[in-house]
N, C-alpha and C positions, 0 to 999 in steps of 0.2 A: 748665136744670137748676140747682138750688141745693142748699144744705147739707142741707135736709130730705129730699132724694131719695137717701138713702144706698144703697138697693138699685140704683137706676139708675146711680149713680156707680160702685158696685162692678162692675156689668156692663160699663160703659164702660172702667173700668180693666183689667178682665180682657181685654177685646178689644184695648185699646191696648198692654198689656204682658204678653203671654202667657209671656214668658221670665222674669218677675220673680215671686218667691214673696211673697204678702202677709204671710207669717210673718216675713219678714226686713226689713220696712219700718218705720222709725221714724215717729212722728207728723209731724215736720217735713217729712220727705221725702214722706210720704203727702199732706200738705196741698199741697205744691208740685206733685205729680203730678195731684191733683184740679184745681188751679187751671189747669194746662196743658191740660186736656181742652177740646177745641173746643166741646163742647156746654154746658160749665159757665159759668154767668153769675151769680156771687155774690161777695160781699166776703170777703176772707180774714179780716177781723176778726170775722166772724159765726160763726166756728167755735171749737170747743174740744175738749178731750180726749174728752168723751162722744160728740160727733158723729164725730170721727175714729175712735174705737173702733167705733162702729156701722158705719161704712164698711168698716173693716178686717175686722170679723166677717162682714159680708155678702160681701166679696170672698173670704174663706176658704171660706165656704159655697158660693159659685159654683164654686170649684175642685174641690170634693168631688163 
């Protein structure tokens, strides 16, 4: 999984962190959480605010 897989990342985050609200996560913390996912295999430098926002929005939608 890499940064372009924002929906897959959101699903993995939801599975890994059911007790955390995606509404309360800042982008730095979100990036660190994504990087810690076992399935994730991409460079931290390849992301930015737009990508992290897409991940966060997909995670919010997964919760709804």
